[in-house]
A tleap script that builds the chain and sets N, CA, C and O, in Angstrom:
source leaprc.protein.ff14SB
mol = sequence {
  NMET ALA LEU PHE LEU SER LEU LEU LEU SER
  LEU SER VAL PHE SER GLU ASP LEU ASP THR
  TYR MET GLY HIE GLN ILE THR ASP ILE TYR
  SER SER GLY SER TYR LEU ILE TYR ASP CYS
  LYS LYS ARG SER PHE ILE CYS VAL ASP PHE
  LEU ASN PHE GLU ASN CYS SER LYS GLU ARG
  ASP PHE ALA LYS LYS GLN ARG TYR LEU ASN
  MET PRO CYS ALA PRO LEU LYS GLU PHE LYS
  HIE PHE GLN TYR CYS LYS GLU ALA GLN TYR
  GLN LEU ILE HIE ASN ILE SER SER ARG ASP
  PHE CYS TYR VAL ASP GLY THR LEU LEU GLY
  CASN
}
set mol.1.N position { -28.648 19.034 1.861 }
set mol.1.CA position { -27.949 18.829 3.187 }
set mol.1.C position { -28.489 17.695 3.105 }
set mol.1.O position { -27.953 17.038 3.997 }
set mol.2.N position { -29.468 16.849 2.407 }
set mol.2.CA position { -29.813 15.711 2.938 }
set mol.2.C position { -29.052 15.192 2.108 }
set mol.2.O position { -28.760 14.100 2.595 }
set mol.3.N position { -28.398 15.338 0.857 }
set mol.3.CA position { -27.520 14.296 -0.144 }
set mol.3.C position { -25.985 14.430 0.690 }
set mol.3.O position { -25.093 13.586 0.775 }
set mol.4.N position { -26.047 15.742 1.228 }
set mol.4.CA position { -24.662 15.720 2.391 }
set mol.4.C position { -24.523 14.532 3.319 }
set mol.4.O position { -23.477 13.959 3.623 }
set mol.5.N position { -26.083 14.186 3.824 }
set mol.5.CA position { -26.043 13.458 4.866 }
set mol.5.C position { -25.886 11.799 4.681 }
set mol.5.O position { -25.289 10.969 5.366 }
set mol.6.N position { -26.445 11.714 3.822 }
set mol.6.CA position { -26.477 10.414 2.871 }
set mol.6.C position { -25.275 9.969 2.483 }
set mol.6.O position { -25.136 8.754 2.621 }
set mol.7.N position { -24.449 10.495 2.086 }
set mol.7.CA position { -22.699 10.514 1.807 }
set mol.7.C position { -22.337 10.160 2.710 }
set mol.7.O position { -22.134 8.949 2.797 }
set mol.8.N position { -22.064 11.030 3.861 }
set mol.8.CA position { -21.598 10.739 4.829 }
set mol.8.C position { -22.173 9.834 5.769 }
set mol.8.O position { -21.749 9.966 6.917 }
set mol.9.N position { -23.072 8.907 5.569 }
set mol.9.CA position { -23.527 7.714 6.110 }
set mol.9.C position { -23.527 6.413 5.177 }
set mol.9.O position { -23.885 5.305 5.575 }
set mol.10.N position { -22.996 6.748 3.644 }
set mol.10.CA position { -23.130 5.980 2.885 }
set mol.10.C position { -21.112 5.602 3.109 }
set mol.10.O position { -20.479 4.559 2.939 }
set mol.11.N position { -20.809 6.558 3.407 }
set mol.11.CA position { -18.660 6.492 4.082 }
set mol.11.C position { -18.865 5.675 4.883 }
set mol.11.O position { -18.053 4.755 4.789 }
set mol.12.N position { -20.029 5.476 6.145 }
set mol.12.CA position { -19.415 4.813 7.345 }
set mol.12.C position { -19.785 4.057 7.181 }
set mol.12.O position { -19.731 3.210 8.073 }
set mol.13.N position { -20.511 3.709 5.826 }
set mol.13.CA position { -20.687 2.149 6.454 }
set mol.13.C position { -19.739 1.580 5.382 }
set mol.13.O position { -19.176 0.557 5.774 }
set mol.14.N position { -19.354 2.030 3.927 }
set mol.14.CA position { -18.378 1.637 3.094 }
set mol.14.C position { -16.877 1.195 4.120 }
set mol.14.O position { -16.078 0.299 3.848 }
set mol.15.N position { -16.825 2.235 5.466 }
set mol.15.CA position { -15.336 2.274 6.105 }
set mol.15.C position { -15.838 0.662 6.997 }
set mol.15.O position { -14.908 -0.143 7.027 }
set mol.16.N position { -16.828 0.292 7.509 }
set mol.16.CA position { -17.127 -0.806 7.913 }
set mol.16.C position { -16.540 -2.849 6.997 }
set mol.16.O position { -16.193 -3.995 7.284 }
set mol.17.N position { -16.843 -1.917 5.863 }
set mol.17.CA position { -17.340 -2.992 5.251 }
set mol.17.C position { -16.129 -2.926 4.534 }
set mol.17.O position { -16.277 -3.713 3.599 }
set mol.18.N position { -14.588 -2.220 4.440 }
set mol.18.CA position { -13.340 -2.783 4.284 }
set mol.18.C position { -13.069 -3.857 4.144 }
set mol.18.O position { -13.302 -4.438 3.083 }
set mol.19.N position { -12.328 -4.605 5.477 }
set mol.19.CA position { -12.945 -5.728 5.232 }
set mol.19.C position { -12.755 -7.084 4.752 }
set mol.19.O position { -12.013 -8.065 4.808 }
set mol.20.N position { -13.899 -6.583 4.214 }
set mol.20.CA position { -14.770 -7.359 3.397 }
set mol.20.C position { -14.120 -7.860 1.738 }
set mol.20.O position { -14.411 -8.879 1.113 }
set mol.21.N position { -12.975 -6.521 1.261 }
set mol.21.CA position { -12.796 -6.702 0.533 }
set mol.21.C position { -11.283 -6.828 -0.110 }
set mol.21.O position { -10.607 -6.424 -1.056 }
set mol.22.N position { -11.205 -7.898 1.376 }
set mol.22.CA position { -9.274 -8.330 1.545 }
set mol.22.C position { -9.321 -9.557 0.456 }
set mol.22.O position { -10.436 -9.871 0.041 }
set mol.23.N position { -8.409 -10.122 0.070 }
set mol.23.CA position { -8.264 -11.118 -0.912 }
set mol.23.C position { -8.720 -11.033 -2.554 }
set mol.23.O position { -8.501 -11.606 -3.622 }
set mol.24.N position { -9.569 -9.821 -1.942 }
set mol.24.CA position { -10.465 -9.927 -3.823 }
set mol.24.C position { -8.643 -9.269 -4.776 }
set mol.24.O position { -7.737 -8.623 -4.251 }
set mol.25.N position { -8.754 -9.891 -6.536 }
set mol.25.CA position { -8.307 -9.410 -6.754 }
set mol.25.C position { -7.620 -8.145 -7.328 }
set mol.25.O position { -7.600 -8.294 -8.550 }
set mol.26.N position { -7.229 -7.340 -7.095 }
set mol.26.CA position { -7.265 -5.960 -7.626 }
set mol.26.C position { -6.687 -5.117 -8.954 }
set mol.26.O position { -7.012 -4.084 -9.540 }
set mol.27.N position { -5.217 -6.559 -9.161 }
set mol.27.CA position { -4.871 -6.399 -10.421 }
set mol.27.C position { -4.318 -7.228 -11.280 }
set mol.27.O position { -4.893 -8.266 -10.956 }
set mol.28.N position { -3.466 -7.575 -12.325 }
set mol.28.CA position { -3.323 -8.663 -12.505 }
set mol.28.C position { -2.133 -9.235 -11.559 }
set mol.28.O position { -1.577 -10.267 -11.933 }
set mol.29.N position { -1.810 -8.757 -10.625 }
set mol.29.CA position { -0.513 -8.783 -9.960 }
set mol.29.C position { -0.970 -8.735 -8.514 }
set mol.29.O position { -0.559 -9.728 -7.913 }
set mol.30.N position { -1.662 -7.937 -7.776 }
set mol.30.CA position { -1.809 -8.264 -6.729 }
set mol.30.C position { -3.218 -8.788 -6.347 }
set mol.30.O position { -3.952 -9.302 -7.191 }
set mol.31.N position { -3.586 -8.636 -4.988 }
set mol.31.CA position { -4.384 -9.049 -4.393 }
set mol.31.C position { -4.361 -8.059 -2.710 }
set mol.31.O position { -3.385 -7.954 -1.967 }
set mol.32.N position { -5.806 -7.430 -2.486 }
set mol.32.CA position { -5.510 -6.602 -1.524 }
set mol.32.C position { -5.642 -7.455 -0.258 }
set mol.32.O position { -5.901 -8.648 -0.097 }
set mol.33.N position { -5.323 -6.242 0.763 }
set mol.33.CA position { -4.932 -7.037 1.773 }
set mol.33.C position { -4.312 -5.895 2.945 }
set mol.33.O position { -4.206 -4.707 2.639 }
set mol.34.N position { -3.989 -6.318 4.073 }
set mol.34.CA position { -3.881 -4.929 5.235 }
set mol.34.C position { -2.381 -4.821 5.275 }
set mol.34.O position { -1.969 -4.316 6.319 }
set mol.35.N position { -0.858 -5.396 3.832 }
set mol.35.CA position { 0.033 -5.360 4.083 }
set mol.35.C position { 0.362 -3.798 3.019 }
set mol.35.O position { 0.336 -4.000 1.804 }
set mol.36.N position { 0.675 -2.222 3.534 }
set mol.36.CA position { 1.560 -2.000 2.676 }
set mol.36.C position { 2.415 -1.470 1.154 }
set mol.36.O position { 2.985 -0.394 1.332 }
set mol.37.N position { 2.499 -1.755 0.449 }
set mol.37.CA position { 4.190 -1.262 -0.742 }
set mol.37.C position { 3.957 -0.205 -1.057 }
set mol.37.O position { 2.819 0.235 -0.889 }
set mol.38.N position { 4.921 0.536 -1.600 }
set mol.38.CA position { 5.049 1.305 -2.926 }
set mol.38.C position { 5.362 0.820 -3.997 }
set mol.38.O position { 6.457 0.258 -3.954 }
set mol.39.N position { 4.736 0.790 -5.197 }
set mol.39.CA position { 5.398 -0.005 -6.477 }
set mol.39.C position { 5.990 0.991 -6.865 }
set mol.39.O position { 5.686 2.158 -6.616 }
set mol.40.N position { 6.725 0.672 -7.394 }
set mol.40.CA position { 8.003 1.832 -7.564 }
set mol.40.C position { 7.802 2.397 -9.012 }
set mol.40.O position { 7.867 3.556 -9.421 }
set mol.41.N position { 7.520 1.132 -9.712 }
set mol.41.CA position { 7.804 1.024 -11.288 }
set mol.41.C position { 6.166 1.912 -11.534 }
set mol.41.O position { 6.183 3.024 -12.062 }
set mol.42.N position { 4.919 1.315 -11.118 }
set mol.42.CA position { 3.848 1.964 -11.169 }
set mol.42.C position { 3.686 3.468 -10.084 }
set mol.42.O position { 2.651 4.129 -10.003 }
set mol.43.N position { 4.687 3.694 -9.501 }
set mol.43.CA position { 4.420 4.963 -8.352 }
set mol.43.C position { 2.965 4.993 -7.859 }
set mol.43.O position { 2.080 5.799 -8.145 }
set mol.44.N position { 2.924 3.762 -6.929 }
set mol.44.CA position { 1.525 3.626 -6.740 }
set mol.44.C position { 2.217 3.504 -4.620 }
set mol.44.O position { 3.278 3.531 -3.997 }
set mol.45.N position { 0.621 3.363 -4.340 }
set mol.45.CA position { 0.577 3.021 -2.825 }
set mol.45.C position { 0.302 2.200 -2.853 }
set mol.45.O position { -0.197 2.189 -3.978 }
set mol.46.N position { 0.105 0.832 -2.306 }
set mol.46.CA position { -1.301 -0.634 -2.417 }
set mol.46.C position { -1.524 -0.956 -1.468 }
set mol.46.O position { -0.645 -0.430 -0.786 }
set mol.47.N position { -2.289 -1.648 -0.677 }
set mol.47.CA position { -2.956 -1.936 0.110 }
set mol.47.C position { -2.656 -3.813 -0.101 }
set mol.47.O position { -3.577 -4.253 -0.789 }
set mol.48.N position { -1.759 -4.824 0.259 }
set mol.48.CA position { -1.714 -5.706 -0.552 }
set mol.48.C position { -1.575 -6.600 0.218 }
set mol.48.O position { -1.296 -6.185 1.343 }
set mol.49.N position { -1.709 -8.747 0.052 }
set mol.49.CA position { -2.347 -9.535 0.961 }
set mol.49.C position { -0.681 -9.867 1.107 }
set mol.49.O position { 0.242 -9.438 0.416 }
set mol.50.N position { -0.649 -10.903 2.409 }
set mol.50.CA position { 0.715 -11.348 2.554 }
set mol.50.C position { 1.972 -11.521 1.510 }
set mol.50.O position { 3.083 -10.990 1.479 }
set mol.51.N position { 1.370 -12.422 0.725 }
set mol.51.CA position { 1.792 -12.820 -0.204 }
set mol.51.C position { 2.366 -11.772 -1.230 }
set mol.51.O position { 3.586 -11.760 -1.068 }
set mol.52.N position { 2.034 -10.976 -2.118 }
set mol.52.CA position { 2.547 -10.007 -2.828 }
set mol.52.C position { 3.456 -8.954 -1.943 }
set mol.52.O position { 4.477 -8.462 -2.424 }
set mol.53.N position { 2.956 -8.616 -0.474 }
set mol.53.CA position { 4.425 -8.078 0.178 }
set mol.53.C position { 5.659 -8.956 0.835 }
set mol.53.O position { 6.734 -8.615 1.329 }
set mol.54.N position { 5.013 -10.272 0.617 }
set mol.54.CA position { 6.333 -11.179 0.825 }
set mol.54.C position { 7.135 -11.193 -0.737 }
set mol.54.O position { 8.283 -11.633 -0.789 }
set mol.55.N position { 6.502 -10.722 -1.896 }
set mol.55.CA position { 7.262 -11.107 -3.274 }
set mol.55.C position { 7.601 -9.809 -3.337 }
set mol.55.O position { 8.220 -9.723 -4.398 }
set mol.56.N position { 7.552 -8.338 -2.641 }
set mol.56.CA position { 8.076 -6.995 -2.570 }
set mol.56.C position { 9.444 -7.256 -2.394 }
set mol.56.O position { 10.328 -7.174 -3.247 }
set mol.57.N position { 9.530 -7.536 -1.365 }
set mol.57.CA position { 10.534 -7.536 0.257 }
set mol.57.C position { 11.545 -8.619 -1.042 }
set mol.57.O position { 12.744 -8.345 -1.070 }
set mol.58.N position { 11.197 -9.438 -1.752 }
set mol.58.CA position { 12.267 -10.490 -1.723 }
set mol.58.C position { 12.624 -9.759 -3.265 }
set mol.58.O position { 13.780 -10.138 -3.455 }
set mol.59.N position { 12.296 -9.054 -4.256 }
set mol.59.CA position { 12.185 -8.181 -4.950 }
set mol.59.C position { 13.334 -7.241 -5.022 }
set mol.59.O position { 14.309 -7.098 -5.760 }
set mol.60.N position { 12.721 -6.510 -3.708 }
set mol.60.CA position { 14.010 -5.933 -3.098 }
set mol.60.C position { 15.341 -6.098 -2.399 }
set mol.60.O position { 16.242 -5.278 -2.225 }
set mol.61.N position { 15.245 -7.244 -2.077 }
set mol.61.CA position { 16.050 -7.650 -1.654 }
set mol.61.C position { 17.674 -8.324 -2.901 }
set mol.61.O position { 18.873 -8.604 -2.903 }
set mol.62.N position { 16.472 -8.236 -3.719 }
set mol.62.CA position { 16.877 -9.495 -4.892 }
set mol.62.C position { 18.256 -8.128 -5.269 }
set mol.62.O position { 19.459 -8.028 -5.031 }
set mol.63.N position { 17.014 -7.121 -6.088 }
set mol.63.CA position { 17.572 -6.031 -6.658 }
set mol.63.C position { 18.824 -5.159 -5.724 }
set mol.63.O position { 19.676 -4.457 -6.270 }
set mol.64.N position { 18.758 -5.303 -4.711 }
set mol.64.CA position { 19.590 -4.582 -3.449 }
set mol.64.C position { 21.121 -5.856 -4.667 }
set mol.64.O position { 21.676 -5.502 -5.707 }
set mol.65.N position { 21.273 -7.044 -4.008 }
set mol.65.CA position { 21.977 -8.015 -4.030 }
set mol.65.C position { 22.547 -7.672 -5.290 }
set mol.65.O position { 23.774 -7.739 -5.353 }
set mol.66.N position { 21.978 -7.351 -6.214 }
set mol.66.CA position { 22.335 -7.120 -7.621 }
set mol.66.C position { 22.943 -5.680 -7.840 }
set mol.66.O position { 23.435 -5.279 -8.895 }
set mol.67.N position { 22.854 -5.145 -6.948 }
set mol.67.CA position { 23.004 -2.942 -7.350 }
set mol.67.C position { 22.468 -2.523 -8.414 }
set mol.67.O position { 23.011 -2.210 -9.473 }
set mol.68.N position { 21.119 -2.514 -8.055 }
set mol.68.CA position { 20.579 -2.176 -9.266 }
set mol.68.C position { 20.370 -0.679 -8.189 }
set mol.68.O position { 20.201 -0.558 -6.976 }
set mol.69.N position { 20.489 0.384 -9.409 }
set mol.69.CA position { 20.011 1.899 -8.253 }
set mol.69.C position { 18.910 2.570 -8.129 }
set mol.69.O position { 18.746 3.710 -7.694 }
set mol.70.N position { 17.818 1.472 -8.713 }
set mol.70.CA position { 16.134 1.427 -8.539 }
set mol.70.C position { 15.970 0.752 -7.792 }
set mol.70.O position { 16.821 -0.118 -7.610 }
set mol.71.N position { 14.584 0.807 -6.823 }
set mol.71.CA position { 14.279 -0.236 -6.659 }
set mol.71.C position { 12.994 -0.876 -7.080 }
set mol.71.O position { 12.223 -0.083 -7.621 }
set mol.72.N position { 12.587 -2.043 -6.976 }
set mol.72.CA position { 10.688 -2.364 -7.541 }
set mol.72.C position { 10.027 -1.804 -6.768 }
set mol.72.O position { 9.346 -0.822 -7.064 }
set mol.73.N position { 10.103 -2.409 -5.399 }
set mol.73.CA position { 8.924 -1.570 -4.794 }
set mol.73.C position { 9.733 -1.161 -3.269 }
set mol.73.O position { 10.936 -1.030 -3.043 }
set mol.74.N position { 8.767 -1.049 -2.527 }
set mol.74.CA position { 9.001 -0.965 -0.704 }
set mol.74.C position { 8.180 -1.498 0.086 }
set mol.74.O position { 7.282 -0.789 0.541 }
set mol.75.N position { 8.244 -2.501 0.357 }
set mol.75.CA position { 7.552 -2.930 1.567 }
set mol.75.C position { 7.435 -2.548 2.770 }
set mol.75.O position { 8.085 -2.991 3.717 }
set mol.76.N position { 6.210 -1.306 2.830 }
set mol.76.CA position { 6.336 -0.497 4.416 }
set mol.76.C position { 5.959 -1.024 5.215 }
set mol.76.O position { 6.814 -1.302 6.056 }
set mol.77.N position { 4.290 -1.588 5.565 }
set mol.77.CA position { 3.990 -1.996 7.305 }
set mol.77.C position { 2.959 -2.799 7.150 }
set mol.77.O position { 2.315 -2.829 6.102 }
set mol.78.N position { 2.773 -3.319 7.878 }
set mol.78.CA position { 1.667 -4.407 8.734 }
set mol.78.C position { 0.250 -4.047 9.135 }
set mol.78.O position { -0.276 -4.706 10.032 }
set mol.79.N position { -0.151 -3.452 8.784 }
set mol.79.CA position { -2.233 -3.293 9.543 }
set mol.79.C position { -2.804 -4.384 10.097 }
set mol.79.O position { -3.064 -5.447 9.533 }
set mol.80.N position { -3.025 -4.027 11.429 }
set mol.80.CA position { -4.008 -4.909 11.736 }
set mol.80.C position { -5.645 -5.782 11.154 }
set mol.80.O position { -6.108 -6.916 11.279 }
set mol.81.N position { -6.226 -4.103 10.298 }
set mol.81.CA position { -7.114 -4.797 9.585 }
set mol.81.C position { -7.024 -3.888 8.261 }
set mol.81.O position { -7.219 -2.730 8.632 }
set mol.82.N position { -6.829 -3.925 6.994 }
set mol.82.CA position { -7.074 -3.514 5.939 }
set mol.82.C position { -8.011 -2.358 6.205 }
set mol.82.O position { -7.338 -1.448 5.721 }
set mol.83.N position { -8.939 -1.877 6.581 }
set mol.83.CA position { -8.987 0.244 6.929 }
set mol.83.C position { -7.971 0.743 7.275 }
set mol.83.O position { -7.723 1.840 6.774 }
set mol.84.N position { -7.312 0.358 7.925 }
set mol.84.CA position { -5.931 1.040 8.707 }
set mol.84.C position { -5.210 0.798 7.830 }
set mol.84.O position { -4.409 1.732 7.799 }
set mol.85.N position { -4.879 -0.214 6.720 }
set mol.85.CA position { -4.261 0.271 5.535 }
set mol.85.C position { -4.527 1.527 4.508 }
set mol.85.O position { -3.875 2.567 4.411 }
set mol.86.N position { -5.332 1.237 3.998 }
set mol.86.CA position { -6.263 2.346 3.376 }
set mol.86.C position { -6.176 3.433 3.746 }
set mol.86.O position { -5.917 4.348 2.963 }
set mol.87.N position { -6.408 3.658 5.299 }
set mol.87.CA position { -6.484 5.020 5.643 }
set mol.87.C position { -5.142 5.133 5.491 }
set mol.87.O position { -4.850 6.087 4.768 }
set mol.88.N position { -3.933 4.330 6.026 }
set mol.88.CA position { -2.489 5.114 5.698 }
set mol.88.C position { -2.003 5.019 4.504 }
set mol.88.O position { -0.890 5.543 4.473 }
set mol.89.N position { -2.380 4.514 3.321 }
set mol.89.CA position { -2.583 4.973 1.905 }
set mol.89.C position { -3.694 5.985 1.519 }
set mol.89.O position { -4.043 5.812 0.351 }
set mol.90.N position { -4.130 6.649 1.933 }
set mol.90.CA position { -4.952 7.743 1.717 }
set mol.90.C position { -3.964 8.990 2.267 }
set mol.90.O position { -3.694 9.968 1.570 }
set mol.91.N position { -3.461 8.779 3.668 }
set mol.91.CA position { -2.300 9.550 4.225 }
set mol.91.C position { -1.173 9.817 3.318 }
set mol.91.O position { -0.727 10.903 2.949 }
set mol.92.N position { -0.798 8.629 3.029 }
set mol.92.CA position { 1.002 8.960 1.907 }
set mol.92.C position { 0.454 9.685 0.864 }
set mol.92.O position { 0.737 10.881 0.782 }
set mol.93.N position { -0.254 9.190 0.082 }
set mol.93.CA position { -0.576 9.298 -1.092 }
set mol.93.C position { -1.328 11.034 -1.352 }
set mol.93.O position { -1.615 11.525 -2.444 }
set mol.94.N position { -1.485 11.624 -0.093 }
set mol.94.CA position { -1.865 13.282 -0.172 }
set mol.94.C position { -1.203 14.213 0.613 }
set mol.94.O position { -1.349 15.427 0.749 }
set mol.95.N position { -0.117 13.049 1.314 }
set mol.95.CA position { 1.372 14.215 2.305 }
set mol.95.C position { 2.582 14.016 2.327 }
set mol.95.O position { 3.339 14.703 3.013 }
set mol.96.N position { 3.180 12.525 1.179 }
set mol.96.CA position { 4.684 12.620 0.663 }
set mol.96.C position { 4.530 12.598 -0.253 }
set mol.96.O position { 3.680 12.058 -0.961 }
set mol.97.N position { 5.168 13.066 -0.385 }
set mol.97.CA position { 5.825 13.844 -1.891 }
set mol.97.C position { 7.686 13.463 -2.355 }
set mol.97.O position { 8.108 13.664 -3.493 }
set mol.98.N position { 8.326 13.054 -1.521 }
set mol.98.CA position { 9.573 12.059 -1.546 }
set mol.98.C position { 8.683 10.881 -2.263 }
set mol.98.O position { 7.460 10.929 -2.394 }
set mol.99.N position { 9.459 9.910 -2.661 }
set mol.99.CA position { 9.898 8.747 -2.886 }
set mol.99.C position { 10.995 7.904 -2.951 }
set mol.99.O position { 11.228 6.930 -3.667 }
set mol.100.N position { 11.758 8.565 -1.895 }
set mol.100.CA position { 13.652 8.103 -1.831 }
set mol.100.C position { 13.334 6.781 -1.534 }
set mol.100.O position { 13.828 5.972 -2.319 }
set mol.101.N position { 12.629 6.300 -0.596 }
set mol.101.CA position { 12.826 4.625 -0.524 }
set mol.101.C position { 12.671 3.591 -1.843 }
set mol.101.O position { 12.300 2.421 -1.748 }
set mol.102.N position { 13.000 4.207 -2.971 }
set mol.102.CA position { 12.523 3.446 -4.042 }
set mol.102.C position { 13.956 3.426 -4.737 }
set mol.102.O position { 14.076 2.760 -5.765 }
set mol.103.N position { 15.274 4.265 -4.122 }
set mol.103.CA position { 16.109 4.118 -4.225 }
set mol.103.C position { 17.437 3.494 -3.730 }
set mol.103.O position { 17.081 3.205 -2.588 }
set mol.104.N position { 18.601 3.130 -3.804 }
set mol.104.CA position { 19.184 2.382 -3.113 }
set mol.104.C position { 19.456 2.518 -1.848 }
set mol.104.O position { 19.487 1.598 -1.031 }
set mol.105.N position { 19.770 4.262 -1.526 }
set mol.105.CA position { 20.416 4.891 -0.834 }
set mol.105.C position { 19.273 5.500 0.106 }
set mol.105.O position { 19.641 6.290 0.975 }
set mol.106.N position { 17.874 5.182 -0.007 }
set mol.106.CA position { 16.639 5.387 0.246 }
set mol.106.C position { 16.274 4.633 1.900 }
set mol.106.O position { 16.982 3.678 2.220 }
set mol.107.N position { 15.388 5.011 2.693 }
set mol.107.CA position { 15.310 3.942 3.646 }
set mol.107.C position { 13.600 4.057 3.682 }
set mol.107.O position { 12.853 5.027 3.548 }
set mol.108.N position { 13.321 2.516 3.942 }
set mol.108.CA position { 12.014 2.255 4.110 }
set mol.108.C position { 11.437 3.039 5.497 }
set mol.108.O position { 12.126 2.956 6.514 }
set mol.109.N position { 9.864 3.984 5.540 }
set mol.109.CA position { 9.089 4.705 6.611 }
set mol.109.C position { 9.441 3.596 7.493 }
set mol.109.O position { 9.354 2.426 7.120 }
set mol.110.N position { 9.828 3.933 8.630 }
set mol.110.CA position { 9.917 3.455 10.216 }
set mol.110.C position { 11.108 2.385 10.682 }
set mol.110.O position { 11.126 1.482 11.518 }
set mol.111.N position { 12.528 3.141 9.338 }
set mol.111.CA position { 13.295 2.012 10.023 }
set mol.111.C position { 14.220 3.123 10.095 }
set mol.111.O position { 15.320 2.976 10.628 }
savepdb mol mol.pdb
quit
């Protein structure tokens, strides 16, 4: 029981400190932030910074203009806080099976 309570306490502290992780380099390409994208190549939902979100939008626009069938990524949503992005990321990872927004005729969430 004590182990369970300490785990809960550590999770609540972790969630309060999530915003301190914004702007950290998380891969060679991405820095963490409050913008949610789906990387169609890596098949991953990722909370990235504004620059990565903009790059994703530009790459997607370019792919559409070139009439590619597969999109490189999907810019999904901006969140007020990094924590909200991480919560949405978790929900999407566990609840969305379709990745239609990676294809030309697919639509983005919320559109």
